C-alpha positions as CSV (number, residue, x, y, z in Angstrom):
1,M,-210.4,-90.4,37.9
2,H,-213.2,-92.7,38.8
3,G,-215.7,-90.3,37.3
4,L,-214.4,-90.5,34.0
5,I,-214.0,-94.1,33.8
6,K,-217.9,-94.6,34.6
7,S,-218.6,-92.0,32.5
8,A,-216.8,-94.4,29.4
9,E,-218.4,-97.0,30.6
10,L,-221.6,-95.7,30.2
11,R,-220.6,-94.2,26.7
12,D,-219.4,-98.0,26.0
13,M,-222.6,-99.3,27.0
14,L,-224.9,-96.7,25.2
15,L,-222.6,-97.0,21.9
16,E,-223.6,-101.0,22.1
17,N,-227.4,-100.7,23.2
18,W,-227.5,-98.4,20.4
19,S,-225.3,-100.4,17.7
20,N,-227.5,-103.6,18.5
21,E,-230.5,-101.4,17.9
22,T,-229.8,-100.1,14.5
23,L,-228.3,-103.9,13.4
24,N,-232.0,-105.4,14.6
25,E,-233.6,-102.4,12.6
26,Y,-231.5,-103.1,9.5
27,K,-232.0,-106.5,9.6
28,Q,-235.9,-106.7,10.0
29,L,-235.7,-103.9,6.9
30,L,-233.5,-106.4,4.6
31,K,-235.5,-109.2,5.3
32,K,-238.7,-106.9,4.3
33,K,-236.6,-105.6,1.2
34,Q,-235.8,-108.9,0.2
35,E,-239.3,-110.3,0.9
36,S,-241.0,-107.6,-1.4
37,Y,-238.3,-108.3,-4.1
38,K,-238.7,-111.9,-4.2
39,N,-243.0,-111.4,-4.6
40,E,-242.1,-108.7,-7.0
41,K,-240.0,-111.0,-9.4
42,L,-242.8,-113.9,-8.5
43,N,-245.3,-111.7,-9.5
44,E,-242.9,-110.9,-13.0
45,L,-242.9,-114.7,-13.3
46,T,-246.6,-115.7,-13.3
47,N,-247.3,-113.3,-15.3
48,Q,-244.2,-114.1,-18.3
49,N,-245.4,-115.8,-22.0
50,D,-241.7,-115.4,-23.0
51,S,-239.6,-118.5,-22.3
52,Q,-236.6,-116.6,-22.4
53,N,-237.2,-113.6,-19.7
54,F,-238.6,-116.1,-17.5
55,W,-235.2,-117.7,-17.0
56,S,-233.4,-114.4,-16.8
57,I,-235.9,-113.6,-13.9
58,F,-235.5,-116.8,-12.3
59,K,-231.7,-116.4,-12.1
60,S,-232.1,-113.1,-11.0
61,F,-232.9,-115.0,-7.7
62,P,-230.7,-115.1,-4.5
63,E,-231.4,-118.0,-4.2
64,T,-230.1,-119.2,-7.8
65,T,-227.3,-117.5,-8.1
66,K,-225.2,-118.9,-5.0
67,S,-222.3,-121.4,-6.7
68,E,-223.1,-124.8,-5.8
69,S,-220.2,-127.0,-5.5
70,S,-219.1,-129.6,-7.8
71,P,-221.4,-133.3,-7.4
72,P,-219.3,-135.9,-5.6
73,I,-218.9,-138.3,-9.1
74,K,-215.8,-138.5,-11.0
75,E,-214.9,-138.2,-14.3
76,S,-214.7,-141.8,-15.2
77,E,-217.9,-142.3,-13.5
78,W,-220.1,-139.7,-15.5
79,L,-218.2,-141.2,-18.9
80,K,-219.3,-144.3,-18.2
81,H,-223.1,-143.6,-17.1
82,F,-223.1,-141.1,-20.3
83,G,-221.6,-143.6,-22.6
84,K,-224.1,-146.3,-21.2
85,L,-227.4,-144.5,-22.6
86,H,-227.7,-144.7,-26.0
87,S,-225.1,-147.9,-26.5
88,S,-226.3,-151.0,-28.1
89,P,-226.2,-154.3,-26.8
90,N,-222.8,-156.3,-26.4
91,Q,-222.1,-157.4,-29.6
92,D,-219.2,-160.0,-30.9
93,C,-216.5,-159.6,-33.5
94,L,-218.9,-161.8,-36.1
95,Q,-221.7,-159.8,-35.7
96,Q,-219.8,-156.3,-35.9
97,Q,-218.7,-157.8,-39.0
98,N,-221.5,-158.6,-40.3
99,I,-223.1,-155.4,-40.0
100,R,-220.1,-154.0,-41.7
101,E,-220.7,-156.0,-44.9
102,E,-224.5,-155.5,-44.8
103,L,-223.6,-152.0,-44.9
104,K,-221.2,-152.1,-47.6
105,N,-224.0,-154.1,-49.2
106,M,-226.0,-151.1,-49.1
107,E,-223.8,-148.8,-49.8
108,I,-223.0,-150.6,-53.3
109,S,-226.3,-150.7,-54.0
110,K,-227.8,-147.0,-53.4
111,S,-227.7,-146.8,-56.9
112,K,-230.6,-148.3,-57.3
113,F,-232.2,-145.3,-55.1
114,D,-231.0,-141.6,-56.0
115,E,-233.8,-140.0,-56.1
116,L,-232.2,-137.7,-53.2
117,D,-229.1,-138.0,-54.2
118,F,-228.0,-134.8,-56.1
119,P,-226.0,-132.1,-54.7
120,I,-227.3,-129.2,-52.2
121,S,-228.4,-125.7,-53.7
122,D,-228.3,-122.2,-52.6
123,E,-232.1,-122.6,-52.0
124,E,-232.3,-125.3,-49.7
125,I,-229.2,-123.7,-47.7
126,L,-231.2,-120.4,-47.0
127,R,-234.6,-121.9,-46.3
128,V,-233.6,-124.0,-43.1
129,S,-230.7,-121.1,-42.3
130,K,-233.7,-119.2,-40.8
131,M,-234.8,-121.7,-38.7
132,P,-232.2,-122.7,-36.0
133,K,-233.1,-120.5,-32.5
134,N,-231.0,-117.1,-31.0
135,K,-229.2,-117.5,-27.9
136,K,-228.4,-121.0,-27.7
137,A,-225.2,-122.3,-26.5
138,A,-222.6,-123.8,-29.1
139,A,-220.3,-126.5,-29.3
140,S,-216.3,-126.8,-28.5
141,H,-215.9,-124.9,-31.8
142,L,-217.8,-122.0,-30.6
143,I,-220.3,-121.4,-33.7
144,K,-223.3,-120.2,-32.6
145,N,-226.4,-119.3,-34.6
146,E,-226.5,-115.7,-34.7
147,M,-222.9,-116.3,-36.5
148,I,-224.4,-118.7,-39.0
149,K,-227.5,-116.3,-40.0
150,A,-225.5,-113.4,-39.9
151,S,-223.0,-115.0,-42.0
152,C,-225.1,-117.4,-44.5
153,Y,-225.6,-115.1,-47.3
154,L,-221.8,-113.9,-47.3
155,L,-220.5,-118.0,-47.3
156,L,-223.2,-119.2,-48.8
157,D,-220.7,-121.4,-51.3
158,V,-218.5,-122.0,-48.3
159,Y,-221.1,-124.0,-46.7
160,K,-222.8,-125.5,-50.2
161,N,-218.9,-126.5,-51.0
162,L,-218.8,-128.1,-47.6
163,F,-222.2,-129.9,-47.0
164,N,-221.8,-131.2,-50.9
165,I,-218.2,-132.8,-49.6
166,I,-219.4,-134.3,-46.6
167,L,-222.8,-135.5,-48.8
168,Q,-220.8,-136.9,-51.8
169,A,-218.4,-138.6,-49.5
170,G,-221.0,-140.1,-46.7
171,I,-218.2,-139.6,-44.3
172,Y,-220.2,-137.1,-41.0
173,P,-217.6,-134.9,-39.4
174,T,-216.0,-136.5,-36.2
175,N,-216.5,-133.3,-34.0
176,W,-220.1,-132.9,-34.8
177,C,-220.8,-135.9,-33.3
178,E,-219.4,-134.8,-30.2
179,G,-221.4,-132.7,-27.6
180,L,-220.7,-131.1,-24.2
181,I,-222.6,-132.7,-21.5
182,T,-224.2,-130.8,-18.3
183,P,-225.3,-132.9,-16.1
184,I,-228.8,-131.4,-14.2
185,F,-229.6,-132.4,-10.6
186,K,-233.0,-134.1,-10.1
187,S,-233.1,-135.7,-7.1
188,G,-232.0,-138.3,-4.6
189,E,-228.7,-139.0,-3.8
190,N,-226.2,-136.7,-5.5
191,T,-223.5,-139.2,-5.8
192,D,-225.6,-141.3,-8.3
193,P,-224.9,-140.5,-11.8
194,G,-228.4,-142.0,-12.7
195,N,-230.4,-139.3,-10.4
196,Y,-228.7,-136.4,-13.2
197,R,-230.3,-135.6,-16.6
198,G,-227.9,-134.7,-19.1
199,I,-228.0,-131.3,-21.7
200,C,-226.3,-131.9,-24.6
201,V,-224.8,-129.1,-27.0
202,S,-223.7,-129.9,-30.6
203,S,-222.5,-128.2,-33.4
204,C,-224.8,-125.9,-34.5
205,L,-223.0,-126.5,-37.8
206,G,-224.2,-130.0,-37.8
207,K,-227.2,-129.1,-36.9
208,L,-227.6,-126.8,-40.0
209,F,-226.5,-129.7,-42.3
210,S,-228.7,-132.0,-40.5
211,S,-231.8,-129.7,-41.3
212,V,-230.8,-129.3,-45.1
213,I,-231.0,-132.9,-45.4
214,N,-233.9,-133.7,-42.7
215,Q,-236.2,-130.8,-44.9
216,R,-235.0,-133.0,-48.4
217,L,-236.4,-135.9,-46.8
218,V,-239.7,-134.1,-45.3
219,E,-240.1,-132.8,-48.9
220,F,-240.1,-136.2,-50.5
221,T,-241.9,-138.2,-48.1
222,A,-244.6,-135.8,-48.7
223,E,-244.5,-136.0,-52.2
224,K,-244.6,-139.8,-52.3
225,R,-247.7,-139.5,-49.8
226,K,-249.6,-137.4,-52.0
227,Y,-249.1,-140.2,-54.6
228,F,-249.6,-143.1,-52.5
229,I,-253.3,-141.3,-51.8
230,R,-254.0,-140.9,-55.9
231,H,-253.5,-144.5,-55.9
232,K,-254.4,-145.7,-52.5
233,S,-257.6,-147.0,-53.8
234,A,-255.4,-149.5,-56.6
235,F,-252.7,-150.6,-53.6
236,L,-255.2,-151.7,-51.4
237,R,-257.5,-153.9,-53.9
238,I,-253.7,-155.3,-54.7
239,T,-253.0,-155.6,-51.4
240,E,-256.0,-157.8,-50.7
241,Q,-255.8,-159.6,-53.5
242,L,-252.5,-161.0,-51.8
243,I,-253.6,-161.7,-48.6
244,I,-256.4,-163.7,-50.2
245,Y,-253.8,-165.6,-52.4
246,F,-251.5,-166.5,-49.4
247,R,-253.9,-167.1,-46.9
248,Y,-256.5,-169.3,-48.9
249,G,-254.1,-170.1,-52.0
250,H,-256.9,-168.8,-54.6
């Protein structure tokens, strides 16, 4: 019996030693493979010119796939921080009323400048519909650029009627003004909202409408710039005469 116990103890000891040696070999092999994988990905990143492939490879790193806990900042603090970034200085009621009246007067007198006030055409929408980039995040309505591109010809009348209603009414849809903000930590204390950069995702459909208006403005200013260059010399002569008159009185 005593011999059997010793034999069992020896067997357990040998199994424990073998297990420890195997575990150490596994850890060394795992470390070696991880280092090899990391170097391989670093080489791919170094030779990568495409930004989408770059971030796809970057996210495959084990260090970047670990889930991170939410920063210790309340929602009310986020709202207050991002709300102040583009807010105007405090204005009293009288100042706000004056601004509203001025905007109303400008709206009434816009008929004096109606060179850009014409319905949006099919050509304008089709021209800018190719501009949005693919694989971009969508806002709360979940309409992505790929969906707009694929449906542009089929739903062209829908887009045109919608955009012309907005242009005629002069009211930009409220949900197009909203954005989903994701705070990205930069450096410093993770409890300070100021140490985060906000990445905002807005409406892709709203961007399409804005692109149509922007393209119209770009073409208009380019045409006016050509006119200005053609009449530049006369314009400068008149400007010089006005400066002399106001400065010297003759």
